[in-house]
N, C-alpha and C positions, 0 to 999 in steps of 0.2 A: 655795214661796211665789211668787205672781205679782203684778206690778203691774197695776192696772186701766188701761183705755184712757184714762180721765180723768187718772190719775196720770202716765201717759206723756206725755199732752198738756200737763200742767202743767210737766214737765221741759223739753219742747220750747219752750214759751212763755217759761219762765225764761231759757233760753239765748238766745232771740231778743231778749228785752229786755236781755240783758247784752252785746249787740253782735255775737253770732255769727249773721250774716245769711244765710250761704250754707246752703241747705237740705241739700245733700249732706254738708257738714261736720257740721251739727247732727244729721243722721240717725245718723251714726257715733257721735257723742258721747252722744246719747240712749240708744242701744243699750248703750253701755259703762256709763253711769251706772245704767240700769235693771238690768243684770246684776249690778253691784256691790251695789246696794241689795237685790236679791232674795237674793243670797248672804249678805249681812249679817243679813237677817231670816229666815233659813232655819228658825230654831227656833220661830217664832211659829205659833200655831194658826190654822187656816183655810186655804182655798185662795187667798185674796187678802189683800193687806196693807191693814189698816184705815187710813183717811185720817189719823187721829191719829198712828199709828206712822210712817206714810210722811212726814208733814210734819216731825216731829221728827228723824228719821234723815236726811232730805234736807237740812235746814238744816245739820246737823252735817257731813254729807258735803261740801256745797258750801263751807262755811267752811274746810274743810281742802284742798279740791281745785280751787276756782274759778280761782285764779290759774294753775294748770297748764293748765286748759282754755282760758283766754284766750290763754296763750302758744302753745298748740298751734294755736289758730285763726289766729293771725298767721303761724305757720310754714306751715300748710296753704295759706293764701291766697298766700304768696310762691311756693311750689312749684307752684301751680296754673297760673301763666303758663308755666312751664317745661314742664309736662305738656301744655299746650295747643299750644305750638310743636312739641313732639315728635310729637304726633298729626298736625299738618299735614305735617311732614317725612316721617312714616311714610306718609301717603297720597300724597305727591308721588312717592315711589319705588315705588308700586304698579305692577304691569305695565300697567294701563290708562293711567296717567299717563305712564309711560315711553314708551308708544307715541304718545300724543297730543302730548306736548311737542315731539319732533322734527318732527312734522307741522306744528304751529303755527309753529315756527321757519322751516320751508321756505316756508309761506304768507306769513309776514311778509317774509322775505328777497326773495321774488318780487314781493310787492305794492309794496314801496318804490320800485323803479325804474319799475314799471308805472303806479301811481296817483300817485306823487309822495310825497316824504317828509312834507310838511306835511299832505297829505290823510290819510295813515296816522296821523300824530300826532293830528289832530283826531278821527278815529274812535276811537282808543284813549283819548283824554282823555274823550270822552263815555262810553265803556265804564267807565272808572275811576269817573267821577262817579256813574253809575247804580249800580254795585256799592257805592260808599260810602254813597249814600242808602239802598240796600236794607239794609245792615248797621245803619245808624243807626235806621231804622224797625223793624227786627227787635228791636233792643235796647229801643226805646221801647214797643212793643206786645206783645212776647212774654210779659211778666210783668204780672200784675195789680197787684202792689205791688213796691216796691223791696227788700222784705225776702225775697222768694221767688225767689232767684237761685241758679244752680249755679256753683260756684267756677271750674271749668275753662272752662265756656261763657262766663262773664262776663269772665274774663281773656283768653280768645281774642278776644272782641269788642274789648276795649280794646287788646290787643296788635296786632291787625290794623289798627285805626284809627291807632295810633301809627306803625306801619310804613308805611302808605300815606301818611300826612302827611310823615314824614321823607324818604322816597324820592321821592314824587311831587311834593310841594309845596316842601320845604325844599332838598333836594339837587338835584333835577331833572337826572338824568344825560342826559336827552334834549337838554338845552341844551349839554352838554359833548361828547357823543359825536356824531361826524359820519359815521363809517364805517358803511355799511349793515349789514355783517356783525355788528359789535359792538352796534350799535343793535338789530338783530333779536334778538340773544341777550339783551340787557337786557329788552326788551319781553316776550320769551318767558318768562323766569324770573319776571318780576313778575306777568304774567297768570296763570302757573301757580300762583304763591303765593296770590294773592288769590282765585282761583277755587277752588283746593283748600281754602283756609281757609273760604270760604263754604259749600262742600259739607260739610266736616267739622263746621262749626258747626250746620248743620241736622240732620245725622245724630246728633250728640252730644246736642243739645237734645232730640230726639225720644226717644232712649234714656233720658236722665235723667228726662224727664217720665213715661215708662212705669215706670221703676224707683222713683222717689220720689213719684210722683203719688198 
C-alpha cells in the first residue's frame, strides 16, 4: 500500500501547522510517518490508501505519537547549532584553509607596522560590517517564507551573528590587545571563522535546496 502525493502533502502541512518549521526535519518525519502508515495498512486492498482510511488511521497515529514528534523537533533544533559549528570547524581545518590562514596572518602582521594599527582596524571593521550585512540579507531574502528554513543553515546564521556580536561588539579584543603579534593572530582567527562560516553557509544552503527543493 502506498500513500498518494496529496496524503503525503497533508502530513507535511499538518506537521508545519504543529510548529515543526524546519523543512529538513519535517522531511524526515513525513517519511517516517508515511512508512508507518503504509505498514499499518498493508492488508488493505488497492495500490493506494483511500482518503477515508488514511484520515482515520492518521488521526489515531498522531494522537498516539504527536508528542514524541514535537519533542524530537526540539531536540533536532538544539543539535542543529552544534552540527553547524562542527561544519565550520571542519572547513577551517581543510588543506586550503590551513594554507590561507598562515598567509593571512603574515599579511596582517606586516600590514600593521606599514599601514598603521588604526588603518588596519578601520579596514577590518568595514570588512566585518559588510560580511554582517551580507549574512543578514541572506537570511532575509533566501527564504520566501519563515516556515521554509533548514535547521542547520538557520542555526548557522544565528550562531555566526551571535559570535560576531559577542566578539566584535561586546568583548572587543582589539581594544585590549596592543601587541601586533597577538592582534594579528586574533584578526586572523576571527576572519577565518566568519569567512569559512559564510562559505559553508552558501554551500550548505545550495545542497539543502537541491535535496529538499
